[in-house]
Backbone and ligand atoms as CSV (ligand in chain L), in Angstrom:
chain,resi,resn,atom,element,x,y,z
A,1,MET,N,N,3.983,2.489,-10.365
A,1,MET,CA,C,3.343,1.928,-9.172
A,1,MET,C,C,2.053,2.674,-8.857
A,2,LEU,N,N,1.021,1.917,-8.509
A,2,LEU,CA,C,-0.275,2.549,-8.246
A,2,LEU,C,C,-0.238,3.486,-7.039
A,3,PHE,N,N,0.770,3.308,-6.180
A,3,PHE,CA,C,0.892,4.210,-5.032
A,3,PHE,C,C,1.033,5.666,-5.503
A,4,ASN,N,N,1.901,5.874,-6.471
A,4,ASN,CA,C,2.092,7.235,-6.987
A,4,ASN,C,C,0.838,7.758,-7.669
A,5,GLU,N,N,0.169,6.881,-8.427
A,5,GLU,CA,C,-1.074,7.272,-9.087
A,5,GLU,C,C,-2.105,7.743,-8.051
A,6,CYS,N,N,-2.159,7.016,-6.939
A,6,CYS,CA,C,-3.109,7.350,-5.881
A,6,CYS,C,C,-2.783,8.713,-5.272
A,7,CYS,N,N,-1.515,8.930,-4.955
A,7,CYS,CA,C,-1.114,10.209,-4.355
A,7,CYS,C,C,-1.415,11.364,-5.306
A,8,GLU,N,N,-1.139,11.150,-6.587
A,8,GLU,CA,C,-1.417,12.192,-7.582
A,8,GLU,C,C,-2.905,12.454,-7.706
A,9,ALA,N,N,-3.681,11.368,-7.779
A,9,ALA,CA,C,-5.133,11.507,-7.928
A,9,ALA,C,C,-5.726,12.215,-6.705
A,10,LEU,N,N,-5.259,11.835,-5.521
A,10,LEU,CA,C,-5.751,12.482,-4.294
A,10,LEU,C,C,-5.407,13.964,-4.305
A,11,SER,N,N,-4.164,14.264,-4.669
A,11,SER,CA,C,-3.701,15.653,-4.680
A,11,SER,C,C,-4.508,16.494,-5.664
A,12,LYS,N,N,-4.798,15.920,-6.822
A,12,LYS,CA,C,-5.604,16.640,-7.829
A,12,LYS,C,C,-6.999,16.954,-7.309
A,13,ARG,N,N,-7.470,16.095,-6.389
A,13,ARG,CA,C,-8.801,16.306,-5.807
A,13,ARG,C,C,-8.723,17.104,-4.497
A,14,GLY,N,N,-7.543,17.645,-4.212
A,14,GLY,CA,C,-7.396,18.539,-3.061
A,14,GLY,C,C,-7.029,17.861,-1.752
A,15,VAL,N,N,-6.608,16.596,-1.833
A,15,VAL,CA,C,-6.265,15.872,-0.602
A,15,VAL,C,C,-4.779,15.505,-0.614
A,16,GLU,N,N,-4.029,16.056,0.338
A,16,GLU,CA,C,-2.617,15.697,0.493
A,16,GLU,C,C,-2.507,14.666,1.619
A,17,ILE,N,N,-1.412,13.919,1.613
A,17,ILE,CA,C,-1.223,12.916,2.677
A,17,ILE,C,C,-1.268,13.605,4.048
A,18,ASP,N,N,-0.713,14.794,4.137
A,18,ASP,CA,C,-0.715,15.506,5.418
A,18,ASP,C,C,-2.131,15.809,5.922
A,19,ASP,N,N,-3.064,15.978,4.992
A,19,ASP,CA,C,-4.466,16.186,5.404
A,19,ASP,C,C,-5.008,14.916,6.075
A,20,ILE,N,N,-4.601,13.767,5.533
A,20,ILE,CA,C,-5.071,12.498,6.115
A,20,ILE,C,C,-4.360,12.259,7.452
A,21,VAL,N,N,-3.088,12.682,7.526
A,21,VAL,CA,C,-2.334,12.589,8.789
A,21,VAL,C,C,-3.096,13.341,9.889
A,22,GLU,N,N,-3.574,14.529,9.534
A,22,GLU,CA,C,-4.299,15.354,10.507
A,22,GLU,C,C,-5.553,14.617,11.028
A,23,CYS,N,N,-6.258,13.943,10.119
A,23,CYS,CA,C,-7.470,13.201,10.516
A,23,CYS,C,C,-7.110,11.994,11.388
A,24,ALA,N,N,-6.042,11.302,11.017
A,24,ALA,CA,C,-5.623,10.127,11.794
A,24,ALA,C,C,-5.135,10.569,13.173
A,25,GLU,N,N,-4.482,11.709,13.210
A,25,GLU,CA,C,-3.991,12.227,14.492
A,25,GLU,C,C,-5.173,12.581,15.401
A,26,PHE,N,N,-6.184,13.151,14.805
A,26,PHE,CA,C,-7.407,13.477,15.548
A,26,PHE,C,C,-7.976,12.230,16.237
A,27,LEU,N,N,-7.931,11.097,15.538
A,27,LEU,CA,C,-8.463,9.856,16.107
A,27,LEU,C,C,-7.528,9.234,17.144
A,28,HIS,N,N,-6.234,9.288,16.881
A,28,HIS,CA,C,-5.280,8.505,17.685
A,28,HIS,C,C,-4.657,9.275,18.854
A,29,ARG,N,N,-4.536,10.589,18.712
A,29,ARG,CA,C,-3.814,11.382,19.724
A,29,ARG,C,C,-4.319,11.192,21.157
A,30,PRO,N,N,-5.637,11.111,21.378
A,30,PRO,CA,C,-6.107,10.942,22.765
A,30,PRO,C,C,-5.526,9.696,23.452
A,31,TYR,N,N,-5.091,8.706,22.661
A,31,TYR,CA,C,-4.577,7.467,23.232
A,31,TYR,C,C,-3.051,7.397,23.232
A,32,ASP,N,N,-2.418,8.400,22.651
A,32,ASP,CA,C,-0.968,8.346,22.472
A,32,ASP,C,C,-0.410,9.764,22.354
A,33,GLN,N,N,0.138,10.250,23.469
A,33,GLN,CA,C,0.628,11.647,23.476
A,33,GLN,C,C,1.994,11.774,22.806
A,34,ILE,N,N,2.707,10.641,22.692
A,34,ILE,CA,C,4.109,10.783,22.266
A,34,ILE,C,C,4.368,10.469,20.788
A,35,ILE,N,N,3.427,9.867,20.117
A,35,ILE,CA,C,3.690,9.492,18.720
A,35,ILE,C,C,3.977,10.739,17.866
A,36,ALA,N,N,4.978,10.618,16.994
A,36,ALA,CA,C,5.355,11.745,16.132
A,36,ALA,C,C,4.500,11.751,14.875
A,37,LYS,N,N,4.291,12.944,14.352
A,37,LYS,CA,C,3.518,13.097,13.109
A,37,LYS,C,C,4.101,12.219,11.994
A,38,GLU,N,N,5.429,12.124,11.973
A,38,GLU,CA,C,6.100,11.331,10.939
A,38,GLU,C,C,5.705,9.854,11.009
A,39,GLN,N,N,5.494,9.367,12.247
A,39,GLN,CA,C,5.075,7.970,12.422
A,39,GLN,C,C,3.647,7.780,11.913
A,40,ILE,N,N,2.818,8.759,12.166
A,40,ILE,CA,C,1.430,8.682,11.683
A,40,ILE,C,C,1.448,8.667,10.156
A,41,ARG,N,N,2.280,9.522,9.605
A,41,ARG,CA,C,2.414,9.611,8.144
A,41,ARG,C,C,2.887,8.258,7.570
A,42,ALA,N,N,3.849,7.638,8.243
A,42,ALA,CA,C,4.385,6.362,7.769
A,42,ALA,C,C,3.288,5.286,7.754
A,43,ASN,N,N,2.407,5.320,8.735
A,43,ASN,CA,C,1.286,4.376,8.775
A,43,ASN,C,C,0.351,4.585,7.587
A,44,ILE,N,N,0.111,5.833,7.264
A,44,ILE,CA,C,-0.787,6.134,6.143
A,44,ILE,C,C,-0.152,5.709,4.820
A,45,VAL,N,N,1.131,5.932,4.694
A,45,VAL,CA,C,1.838,5.514,3.480
A,45,VAL,C,C,1.748,3.994,3.315
A,46,GLU,N,N,1.919,3.254,4.417
A,46,GLU,CA,C,1.816,1.789,4.349
A,46,GLU,C,C,0.428,1.357,3.881
A,47,ILE,N,N,-0.578,2.034,4.380
A,47,ILE,CA,C,-1.955,1.704,3.985
A,47,ILE,C,C,-2.144,1.973,2.490
A,48,LEU,N,N,-1.614,3.096,2.046
A,48,LEU,CA,C,-1.757,3.465,0.628
A,48,LEU,C,C,-0.927,2.578,-0.308
A,49,LYS,N,N,-0.066,1.763,0.267
A,49,LYS,CA,C,0.732,0.855,-0.569
A,49,LYS,C,C,0.000,-0.449,-0.857
A,50,LYS,N,N,-1.118,-0.668,-0.167
A,50,LYS,CA,C,-1.884,-1.905,-0.373
A,50,LYS,C,C,-2.740,-1.786,-1.629
A,51,ARG,N,N,-2.653,-2.811,-2.455
A,51,ARG,CA,C,-3.368,-2.777,-3.725
A,51,ARG,C,C,-4.889,-2.628,-3.559
A,52,GLU,N,N,-5.437,-3.295,-2.555
A,52,GLU,CA,C,-6.877,-3.220,-2.325
A,52,GLU,C,C,-7.300,-1.782,-1.973
A,53,VAL,N,N,-6.430,-1.114,-1.221
A,53,VAL,CA,C,-6.700,0.285,-0.853
A,53,VAL,C,C,-6.583,1.174,-2.091
A,54,GLN,N,N,-5.543,0.934,-2.856
A,54,GLN,CA,C,-5.328,1.735,-4.076
A,54,GLN,C,C,-6.530,1.612,-5.006
A,55,ASN,N,N,-7.038,0.400,-5.152
A,55,ASN,CA,C,-8.193,0.201,-6.028
A,55,ASN,C,C,-9.416,0.963,-5.517
A,56,ALA,N,N,-9.605,0.970,-4.211
A,56,ALA,CA,C,-10.746,1.707,-3.644
A,56,ALA,C,C,-10.576,3.206,-3.860
A,57,VAL,N,N,-9.352,3.702,-3.643
A,57,VAL,CA,C,-9.084,5.140,-3.820
A,57,VAL,C,C,-9.362,5.555,-5.269
A,58,LEU,N,N,-8.811,4.783,-6.206
A,58,LEU,CA,C,-8.949,5.160,-7.620
A,58,LEU,C,C,-10.393,5.009,-8.105
A,59,THR,N,N,-11.083,3.980,-7.612
A,59,THR,CA,C,-12.498,3.804,-7.978
A,59,THR,C,C,-13.315,4.992,-7.491
A,60,ALA,N,N,-13.082,5.389,-6.251
A,60,ALA,CA,C,-13.833,6.499,-5.661
A,60,ALA,C,C,-13.621,7.784,-6.461
A,61,ILE,N,N,-12.370,8.064,-6.773
A,61,ILE,CA,C,-12.064,9.315,-7.467
A,61,ILE,C,C,-12.621,9.301,-8.892
A,62,GLU,N,N,-12.511,8.150,-9.561
A,62,GLU,CA,C,-13.088,8.041,-10.912
A,62,GLU,C,C,-14.589,8.303,-10.881
A,63,LEU,N,N,-15.280,7.685,-9.936
A,63,LEU,CA,C,-16.738,7.835,-9.862
A,63,LEU,C,C,-17.126,9.284,-9.583
A,64,ASP,N,N,-16.418,9.923,-8.638
A,64,ASP,CA,C,-16.706,11.333,-8.340
A,64,ASP,C,C,-16.523,12.196,-9.590
A,65,MET,N,N,-15.423,11.949,-10.302
A,65,MET,CA,C,-15.126,12.784,-11.474
A,65,MET,C,C,-16.108,12.537,-12.618
A,66,LEU,N,N,-16.448,11.267,-12.849
A,66,LEU,CA,C,-17.413,10.955,-13.909
A,66,LEU,C,C,-18.761,11.604,-13.606
A,67,CYS,N,N,-19.149,11.561,-12.340
A,67,CYS,CA,C,-20.424,12.162,-11.932
A,67,CYS,C,C,-20.378,13.680,-12.157
A,68,GLU,N,N,-19.278,14.283,-11.714
A,68,GLU,CA,C,-19.065,15.720,-11.897
A,68,GLU,C,C,-19.148,16.139,-13.368
A,69,GLU,N,N,-18.588,15.292,-14.215
A,69,GLU,CA,C,-18.538,15.605,-15.651
A,69,GLU,C,C,-19.847,15.261,-16.368
A,70,GLY,N,N,-20.838,14.808,-15.610
A,70,GLY,CA,C,-22.137,14.477,-16.196
A,70,GLY,C,C,-22.081,13.242,-17.081
A,71,ARG,N,N,-21.201,12.313,-16.757
A,71,ARG,CA,C,-21.013,11.154,-17.624
A,71,ARG,C,C,-21.688,9.883,-17.113
A,72,PHE,N,N,-22.513,10.014,-16.087
A,72,PHE,CA,C,-23.344,8.869,-15.686
A,72,PHE,C,C,-24.502,8.760,-16.679
A,73,HIS,N,N,-24.937,7.557,-16.958
A,73,HIS,CA,C,-25.989,7.368,-17.959
A,73,HIS,C,C,-27.382,7.687,-17.426
A,74,ASN,N,N,-27.587,7.434,-16.146
A,74,ASN,CA,C,-28.915,7.645,-15.557
A,74,ASN,C,C,-28.914,8.972,-14.784
A,75,GLN,N,N,-29.651,9.943,-15.283
A,75,GLN,CA,C,-29.608,11.291,-14.702
A,75,GLN,C,C,-30.174,11.325,-13.282
A,76,LYS,N,N,-31.233,10.569,-13.065
A,76,LYS,CA,C,-31.849,10.538,-11.739
A,76,LYS,C,C,-30.840,10.003,-10.709
A,77,PHE,N,N,-30.134,8.963,-11.113
A,77,PHE,CA,C,-29.116,8.357,-10.245
A,77,PHE,C,C,-27.936,9.321,-10.062
A,78,ALA,N,N,-27.539,9.995,-11.131
A,78,ALA,CA,C,-26.438,10.971,-11.058
A,78,ALA,C,C,-26.758,12.050,-10.021
A,79,ASP,N,N,-28.021,12.485,-9.983
A,79,ASP,CA,C,-28.436,13.508,-9.006
A,79,ASP,C,C,-28.283,12.986,-7.576
A,80,ILE,N,N,-28.624,11.721,-7.381
A,80,ILE,CA,C,-28.514,11.098,-6.053
A,80,ILE,C,C,-27.057,11.114,-5.590
A,81,VAL,N,N,-26.152,10.723,-6.495
A,81,VAL,CA,C,-24.725,10.675,-6.147
A,81,VAL,C,C,-24.198,12.094,-5.942
A,82,MET,N,N,-24.579,12.989,-6.848
A,82,MET,CA,C,-24.083,14.371,-6.812
A,82,MET,C,C,-24.433,15.050,-5.483
A,83,ARG,N,N,-25.642,14.821,-4.995
A,83,ARG,CA,C,-26.034,15.495,-3.739
A,83,ARG,C,C,-25.699,14.640,-2.517
A,84,ASP,N,N,-25.011,13.510,-2.703
A,84,ASP,CA,C,-24.628,12.618,-1.613
A,84,ASP,C,C,-25.847,12.322,-0.743
A,85,ASP,N,N,-26.874,11.831,-1.393
A,85,ASP,CA,C,-28.140,11.523,-0.725
A,85,ASP,C,C,-27.904,10.680,0.533
A,86,GLY,N,N,-28.582,11.077,1.615
A,86,GLY,CA,C,-28.394,10.411,2.896
A,86,GLY,C,C,-28.664,8.916,2.857
A,87,LEU,N,N,-29.510,8.485,1.939
A,87,LEU,CA,C,-29.852,7.064,1.852
A,87,LEU,C,C,-29.017,6.311,0.819
A,88,TYR,N,N,-28.076,7.005,0.200
A,88,TYR,CA,C,-27.276,6.352,-0.854
A,88,TYR,C,C,-26.392,5.246,-0.251
A,89,GLY,N,N,-25.375,5.644,0.517
A,89,GLY,CA,C,-24.643,4.647,1.329
A,89,GLY,C,C,-23.607,3.783,0.635
A,90,VAL,N,N,-23.613,3.749,-0.694
A,90,VAL,CA,C,-22.640,2.902,-1.394
A,90,VAL,C,C,-21.230,3.479,-1.249
A,91,ASP,N,N,-21.152,4.793,-1.087
A,91,ASP,CA,C,-19.847,5.442,-0.870
A,91,ASP,C,C,-19.210,4.919,0.425
A,92,GLU,N,N,-20.030,4.779,1.470
A,92,GLU,CA,C,-19.507,4.231,2.728
A,92,GLU,C,C,-19.101,2.761,2.558
A,93,VAL,N,N,-19.894,2.032,1.784
A,93,VAL,CA,C,-19.608,0.595,1.615
A,93,VAL,C,C,-18.265,0.401,0.899
A,94,LEU,N,N,-17.995,1.225,-0.092
A,94,LEU,CA,C,-16.699,1.142,-0.778
A,94,LEU,C,C,-15.559,1.431,0.209
A,95,ALA,N,N,-15.784,2.416,1.071
A,95,ALA,CA,C,-14.757,2.781,2.056
A,95,ALA,C,C,-14.549,1.688,3.110
A,96,TYR,N,N,-15.644,0.985,3.486
A,96,TYR,CA,C,-15.502,-0.129,4.450
A,96,TYR,C,C,-14.473,-1.128,3.960
A,97,GLY,N,N,-14.405,-1.275,2.653
A,97,GLY,CA,C,-13.465,-2.220,2.057
A,97,GLY,C,C,-12.069,-1.996,2.596
A,98,ILE,N,N,-11.722,-0.731,2.820
A,98,ILE,CA,C,-10.412,-0.394,3.382
A,98,ILE,C,C,-10.381,-0.764,4.868
A,99,CYS,N,N,-11.421,-0.348,5.596
A,99,CYS,CA,C,-11.471,-0.609,7.049
A,99,CYS,C,C,-11.441,-2.101,7.355
A,100,ASN,N,N,-12.097,-2.887,6.512
A,100,ASN,CA,C,-12.173,-4.330,6.760
A,100,ASN,C,C,-10.800,-4.982,6.842
A,101,ILE,N,N,-9.838,-4.409,6.122
A,101,ILE,CA,C,-8.482,-4.962,6.157
A,101,ILE,C,C,-7.866,-4.768,7.551
A,102,TYR,N,N,-8.284,-3.665,8.223
A,102,TYR,CA,C,-7.633,-3.285,9.488
A,102,TYR,C,C,-8.477,-3.558,10.728
A,103,GLY,N,N,-9.614,-4.213,10.541
A,103,GLY,CA,C,-10.362,-4.733,11.683
A,103,GLY,C,C,-11.307,-3.769,12.379
A,104,SER,N,N,-11.777,-4.211,13.546
A,104,SER,CA,C,-12.897,-3.539,14.215
A,104,SER,C,C,-12.554,-2.113,14.667
A,105,ILE,N,N,-11.290,-1.867,15.042
A,105,ILE,CA,C,-10.940,-0.505,15.477
A,105,ILE,C,C,-11.077,0.463,14.296
A,106,ALA,N,N,-10.713,-0.016,13.117
A,106,ALA,CA,C,-10.861,0.813,11.912
A,106,ALA,C,C,-12.341,1.093,11.638
A,107,LEU,N,N,-13.171,0.078,11.793
A,107,LEU,CA,C,-14.600,0.250,11.502
A,107,LEU,C,C,-15.287,1.213,12.464
A,108,THR,N,N,-14.995,1.080,13.747
A,108,THR,CA,C,-15.656,1.965,14.715
A,108,THR,C,C,-15.130,3.400,14.558
A,109,ASN,N,N,-13.827,3.530,14.307
A,109,ASN,CA,C,-13.266,4.866,14.078
A,109,ASN,C,C,-13.847,5.516,12.825
A,110,PHE,N,N,-14.127,4.687,11.831
A,110,PHE,CA,C,-14.705,5.208,10.585
A,110,PHE,C,C,-16.081,5.828,10.852
A,111,GLY,N,N,-16.889,5.122,11.618
A,111,GLY,CA,C,-18.212,5.655,11.971
A,111,GLY,C,C,-18.086,6.962,12.733
A,112,TYR,N,N,-17.110,7.010,13.635
A,112,TYR,CA,C,-16.901,8.195,14.469
A,112,TYR,C,C,-16.442,9.396,13.637
A,113,ILE,N,N,-15.442,9.164,12.796
A,113,ILE,CA,C,-14.890,10.289,12.021
A,113,ILE,C,C,-15.905,10.788,10.990
A,114,ASP,N,N,-16.762,9.894,10.531
A,114,ASP,CA,C,-17.812,10.277,9.582
A,114,ASP,C,C,-18.841,11.196,10.254
A,115,LYS,N,N,-19.029,11.031,11.543
A,115,LYS,CA,C,-19.948,11.900,12.303
A,115,LYS,C,C,-19.303,13.254,12.589
A,116,ILE,N,N,-18.046,13.243,13.042
A,116,ILE,CA,C,-17.379,14.482,13.478
A,116,ILE,C,C,-16.870,15.306,12.294
A,117,LYS,N,N,-16.411,14.635,11.260
A,117,LYS,CA,C,-15.872,15.283,10.058
A,117,LYS,C,C,-14.816,16.357,10.354
A,118,PRO,N,N,-13.652,15.938,10.853
A,118,PRO,CA,C,-12.588,16.922,11.095
A,118,PRO,C,C,-11.884,17.321,9.788
A,119,GLY,N,N,-11.255,18.486,9.816
A,119,GLY,CA,C,-10.340,18.941,8.764
A,119,GLY,C,C,-10.808,18.771,7.338
A,120,ILE,N,N,-10.011,18.057,6.577
A,120,ILE,CA,C,-10.252,17.912,5.133
A,120,ILE,C,C,-11.588,17.218,4.851
A,121,ILE,N,N,-12.049,16.380,5.780
A,121,ILE,CA,C,-13.318,15.674,5.546
A,121,ILE,C,C,-14.473,16.671,5.521
A,122,LYS,N,N,-14.414,17.635,6.435
A,122,LYS,CA,C,-15.434,18.698,6.442
A,122,LYS,C,C,-15.343,19.503,5.145
A,123,GLU,N,N,-14.110,19.816,4.758
A,123,GLU,CA,C,-13.862,20.592,3.544
A,123,GLU,C,C,-14.438,19.861,2.314
A,124,LEU,N,N,-14.210,18.568,2.243
A,124,LEU,CA,C,-14.718,17.784,1.107
A,124,LEU,C,C,-16.241,17.735,1.106
A,125,ASN,N,N,-16.815,17.826,2.282
A,125,ASN,CA,C,-18.272,17.753,2.401
A,125,ASN,C,C,-18.978,19.067,2.102
A,126,ARG,N,N,-18.195,20.142,2.047
A,126,ARG,CA,C,-18.775,21.454,1.792
A,126,ARG,C,C,-19.397,21.452,0.386
A,127,GLU,N,N,-20.654,21.857,0.331
A,127,GLU,CA,C,-21.342,21.825,-0.955
A,127,GLU,C,C,-20.857,22.929,-1.873
A,128,ARG,N,N,-20.386,22.551,-3.047
A,128,ARG,CA,C,-19.982,23.519,-4.053
A,128,ARG,C,C,-20.608,23.106,-5.371
A,129,PRO,N,N,-21.205,24.055,-6.091
A,129,PRO,CA,C,-21.875,23.675,-7.339
A,129,PRO,C,C,-20.913,22.985,-8.306
A,130,GLY,N,N,-21.345,21.876,-8.856
A,130,GLY,CA,C,-20.553,21.178,-9.866
A,130,GLY,C,C,-19.425,20.316,-9.320
A,131,VAL,N,N,-19.276,20.285,-7.988
A,131,VAL,CA,C,-18.211,19.472,-7.391
A,131,VAL,C,C,-18.821,18.257,-6.708
A,132,CYS,N,N,-18.237,17.081,-6.976
A,132,CYS,CA,C,-18.711,15.851,-6.347
A,132,CYS,C,C,-17.564,15.159,-5.611
A,133,ASN,N,N,-17.673,15.120,-4.302
A,133,ASN,CA,C,-16.699,14.371,-3.488
A,133,ASN,C,C,-17.417,13.296,-2.670
A,134,THR,N,N,-18.525,12.832,-3.196
A,134,THR,CA,C,-19.368,11.876,-2.477
A,134,THR,C,C,-18.585,10.632,-2.043
A,135,PHE,N,N,-17.756,10.109,-2.931
A,135,PHE,CA,C,-16.987,8.912,-2.601
A,135,PHE,C,C,-15.700,9.245,-1.855
A,136,LEU,N,N,-15.068,10.363,-2.235
A,136,LEU,CA,C,-13.732,10.646,-1.700
A,136,LEU,C,C,-13.723,10.932,-0.195
A,137,ASP,N,N,-14.734,11.631,0.307
A,137,ASP,CA,C,-14.730,11.970,1.738
A,137,ASP,C,C,-14.691,10.699,2.602
A,138,ASP,N,N,-15.414,9.676,2.150
A,138,ASP,CA,C,-15.435,8.423,2.924
A,138,ASP,C,C,-14.117,7.664,2.815
A,139,ILE,N,N,-13.500,7.756,1.655
A,139,ILE,CA,C,-12.209,7.088,1.470
A,139,ILE,C,C,-11.165,7.707,2.399
A,140,VAL,N,N,-11.156,9.034,2.477
A,140,VAL,CA,C,-10.208,9.728,3.366
A,140,VAL,C,C,-10.469,9.314,4.817
A,141,GLY,N,N,-11.749,9.285,5.209
A,141,GLY,CA,C,-12.111,8.863,6.561
A,141,GLY,C,C,-11.661,7.441,6.837
A,142,ALA,N,N,-11.820,6.562,5.845
A,142,ALA,CA,C,-11.460,5.151,6.020
A,142,ALA,C,C,-9.946,4.982,6.152
A,143,ILE,N,N,-9.184,5.750,5.405
A,143,ILE,CA,C,-7.718,5.639,5.501
A,143,ILE,C,C,-7.263,6.144,6.876
A,144,ALA,N,N,-7.828,7.259,7.318
A,144,ALA,CA,C,-7.474,7.795,8.639
A,144,ALA,C,C,-7.864,6.804,9.730
A,145,ALA,N,N,-9.060,6.225,9.616
A,145,ALA,CA,C,-9.547,5.266,10.620
A,145,ALA,C,C,-8.672,4.008,10.627
A,146,SER,N,N,-8.248,3.592,9.456
A,146,SER,CA,C,-7.392,2.402,9.357
A,146,SER,C,C,-6.016,2.690,9.959
A,147,ALA,N,N,-5.524,3.898,9.747
A,147,ALA,CA,C,-4.230,4.286,10.329
A,147,ALA,C,C,-4.327,4.260,11.854
A,148,ALA,N,N,-5.432,4.763,12.378
A,148,ALA,CA,C,-5.634,4.763,13.834
A,148,ALA,C,C,-5.640,3.333,14.362
A,149,SER,N,N,-6.271,2.430,13.620
A,149,SER,CA,C,-6.303,1.023,14.023
A,149,SER,C,C,-4.906,0.419,13.973
A,150,ARG,N,N,-4.207,0.703,12.896
A,150,ARG,CA,C,-2.839,0.189,12.716
A,150,ARG,C,C,-1.949,0.666,13.880
A,151,MET,N,N,-2.105,1.927,14.257
A,151,MET,CA,C,-1.283,2.494,15.337
A,151,MET,C,C,-1.669,1.877,16.688
A,152,ALA,N,N,-2.963,1.664,16.900
A,152,ALA,CA,C,-3.418,1.053,18.149
A,152,ALA,C,C,-2.828,-0.350,18.289
A,153,HIS,N,N,-2.846,-1.110,17.218
A,153,HIS,CA,C,-2.287,-2.470,17.266
A,153,HIS,C,C,-0.778,-2.434,17.420
A,154,GLY,N,N,-0.148,-1.477,16.749
A,154,GLY,CA,C,1.300,-1.335,16.819
A,154,GLY,C,C,1.773,-1.048,18.230
A,155,LYS,N,N,0.959,-0.277,18.962
A,155,LYS,CA,C,1.287,0.096,20.329
A,155,LYS,C,C,1.329,-1.123,21.238
A,156,GLU,N,N,0.425,-2.076,20.943
A,156,GLU,CA,C,0.359,-3.290,21.757
A,156,GLU,C,C,1.565,-4.211,21.525
A,157,ASP,N,N,2.070,-4.166,20.271
A,157,ASP,CA,C,3.089,-5.156,19.885
A,157,ASP,C,C,4.395,-5.020,20.644
L,1,MG,MG,MG,-19.811,10.305,1.103
């Protein structure tokens, strides 16, 4: 199942589900004092079970790794991706794909978490020579933002 592949790939890149739980909690806690961490985790697991999400996660990680390994054909373009150029933006567009499934709350939360960069997102953004997390940081933000949206809707139901 691609769910396991995704969890393994994320873990290899330094991202555990609990790291994403922490980001989703950061977004959702102000609106819900009583929700348990386990419930937040369950929301993230549900999101990671969606094939469209899995494809975005695996695409992001493949691209980051190929770039890191110097396997892009165009060196000028590889440099743009490697330094996460402010005008690049395709990394965010891939991540929107996840948010789009979960609607406007996911999209607005994604913009917010991308600005604040809590926890693992900040860690992924830390510049380290030879490391490329250009795509992955946005994917993590999008999953957390989608979880926050899922929880907000769940609360209404
Ligand atoms: Mg990025």
